[in-house]
N, C-alpha and C positions, 0 to 999 in steps of 0.2 A: 817175371823179369827180375824182380828184386833178388830172389834166391840165386838165379843164374848169374846176374851181373856182379852183385856185391860179394857173394860167398863162393860160387864155383869159379868165376873168372877173376876174382880178387880186385874188381874195380870198385873200391870202396867209395870213390867220389860219386858213384851213381846213387848213393844213399840220399844225396841232396835232392834228387828227383822224387824221392819216396816219402821222406820225413818232412814235417814242418820244421822251420828253423829252430824252434824250441819245442820239446815234447816231453812226455813222461815215459820213462823206461822202468818197468817194475815199480811204479809208484813214485819214482824220484825224477825231479825236473832235470833235464839235460839238454844239450844242443846237438845238432847234427854234426858239428865239427868235433865235438867230444866223441860222439858215436863213431865217426870215421877213424879217429885216432885209435880208439879201442879195438875196432874191427881189424885195422891194419896190424896192430900189435898181436891180436889173437892169431891172425893168419900167418904171422911170422914164426909161430911155433910149429906149424904143420905144413907139409908139402902136399901137393895134389889134393887139396881140400875141395870137397864137393858137397853140394846140398841138393837132395832130391825131394821134391814135394810128394808125399805119399797120399795125403788127404787134404782137401781144401773145402771149407764151408763159408758161405757168404750169407749174412743176414743183415739187411739194411746197410749201415755204415760200419759194420764189424766183419772182419775176416779172421777165420781160425784156420791154422794150418798145422799139420803134423809133418815134420821134416826128418829125413834120415841124413845124417852127416857121416862122411867117410873121409879119412885122411891118414897120413903117415906122420908120426911124431918125430920131427927132425930138428927141433930147436928146444932149448931148455924151457920148461913150462912150469911156472910157480916153483915148487920145490923138487920137480922131477927133471933130471937131466935128460937130454935127448936119448930116446930108446930105439928109434928106427921102427917101432911097432906100428902096425896098421890098427885102426879102431873104427868102430861103427857105433853111432850114438843117435838116439831119436830125441826129438824135442817138440814141444807144443808152443806155438806163438799165437797170440791174440792181438790183432791190430784194430784200432778204432780210427776211422778216417773223418776228417772235416775238410771240405773244399779240396778233395783229391790228395790230401796229405795225411800221413799218420800223425795223430796228436797224442795217442796212448799206445804203448806196446808192452805186452807182458810176455816174457820168455821163460820157459821152464825146461830144464834139461837135467838129467841125472849125472852130475859131475862125479859122484862117487863111482859110478859105472865107468866113466872115462879113466879115472885114476886107477881103478882095478885092471882095466884093459892094458894100461901102460905099465902094470906091474908095481905100482906104488902102494905102499902100505898106508891105509887110512890112519890118521892121527887123531886122538881124542882132542876135543876143544879144551883150551886152557882158559883159566879165569884170571 
């Protein structure tokens, strides 16, 4: 339901049914309000965004999913102007639940692959 509602349908408000009011995202404390703002901004860069769950594993209060994302790049994204290109990207998410709400979420996606699919040149890190 999370992947379909929040990401495929763009109903980011549905995240409030999934996450605890405050939770950890990749080790950083955040709020569901901050998450919904960021999800809305992310979806604003891409049209026809869809998330397909490829694999799902449950062990106690932990859920692990492998997800395939597909979309068209129709809005400026970071340093990349809109390209109109389609992309496909996979990601791994680990959710830890407490009282039916996510209290910890780890998300891993190869953003370099995304930038390459959009035709962007990788830039070296600066110090």
